[in-house]
N, C-alpha and C positions, 0 to 999 in steps of 0.2 A: 559502498558506492558514495560518491560525493559530487554535488553540483559545483560549478566553477566560481560562485560568488560568496559562499559562507567560509569564514575562517574560524576553525574550531580549535581551541587549545588542546594540548596533549592530554590533559586530565579528562576532557570530554570524550576523547577517543578511547581512553583506557576504561572509562565507565561503560561505554557502549560495548566494547569487546568483552569486558567482564560479564555483562548481562547476557550476551549471546553464548558465551562459553560456560555459563553456569549450569548448563544441562536442562534449562527450562524449556528449550525447544520453541523459540519464537524469534521474530525479527525485531530489532531495536533501532530507534532513530532519535533525532533531536527535536522533532516536532510532529504532532499528529493532528488528526481531524476526526470529528464525529458528525454524522448527518444532523441537520436541524430537525425541528418538530414535524416538518412536512416532508422529511426524507430527501432534502436537497443537500447538495454539497455545501458545507459550512466553512467559511474562511477563517473562523476563529481558531487560534491555537488551542490544542488540547494535549494534556500530558497524562501519564499513567497508561492504563489499558485503553487502547484505541483501535478501531478497525482500520484506519488509514494512517500511514506514515507518509508525509510529503517527501519529495525527492531531494531535499537539501543534503541530507546525509543519513544513511542507514547501514547497518551491519547485519549480516545474516550468514548462515552456513551455506556452502556451495551446493548442497543438495537441493536448495530452493530453486536454483537456476534450471536444473533438469525438469523440475515440476512446472516452472513457468513455461518452458517450451512445449511441454505436453498440454498445458491448459490453453495456450494460444490457439492451437488447432480447434479445440472445442469452442472457444469463444468465437473464432472466425466462422465456424459452421453454424453456430446459434444466431449470430447477429450480422454476419457479412462484413465486418470491419474489425480493426484492432485499435485499441487506444494507444497510439504511438506518441503523440505530442501532448495532448491534453488528457492525461490519464494513465500514462505508463506506470507512474508510482502508485496509483490507485489499483491498477491491475496486479502489480507486484504485491501490494499489501493483501489483497483478497486471495491471491495464490498462497501467501504465507498463512493466512487464516485457515485455508483449506488443508494445507499440508500439516500444520502443527495443531490444528483444532483448538486454538486459543487466540486471544487478542494479541495484537502487536503492542510493544512497549515504547512509549515516547518519554525520553528522559530529558528533563530540563537542564540545560548546561549553557554556559556562556558562549555566544556566537557573535562574532563581528562579521559584517557584510560589506563586500565591495559594492560600489555603485553598479546598478544593473538597469539602465534606462530602457532596455528592450525585453524586459521580463515578460514571460508568457502570461503572467497574472494581469498584465495591463491590456491584454487583448479583449475586445468587447464581448466575445462569446465564451470567455473563460469559464464563468460559473455554469452556464448551460452545458458546455462540453464536458466539464468535470462531473456535473450531476448525471448526465447521460452515461458516462463511463462507470460511475459508481453504481447506478441502478442496474446496468447490464451485469456488472460483477455480482451484485446481490442476487439477481435472478439466476445466474449460472451456478453460484456456489451455495446460496442459502436455500436449500430445499430439503424436505424430509428424506431420510435414507431411502434409496432406491426409487426416488420420484424426480430424478433430474429431468429438466426439459429436453435433454438430448437422449434420454434413455440410457445414460452411462453413469457410472460412479467413478469420479476422477480418482479418488483414493478411498481406502477403507474408513478414514476419518471424515466426518462431515461437520461443518460448522453451522450453527444456527438452529 
């Protein structure tokens, strides 16, 4: 998947695809995030093993999509809303964590960006909305085995 404003050279795509097809079983992208010390969404770029891949560009196996659809119903049941605008990438990232049982991989590569004067990150509630989405995902997915807040186990593998 790719957003409409980053321009990524072919070498960057090749690196992402090679990482996903290496058999490691995880989602890979061009920029990640790690929560800050107070478990708030952090806007600083992070690379390597990360819980969150931002939605600029990510590569994953199609099996993740089926898992996302399954997890959406559980998220909606638990919280009464879905992270569709401010947090869809966060939700996708935590679904990948749950499916693969390991951190996502953010690979640093050259990225050129087109101007984006209406970017969602400029919205005044951006950080609060993304922090809410992140914490809900943590609550849904980061639980001890067989101790889900919904009383269900989304997959045999648990993260956290």
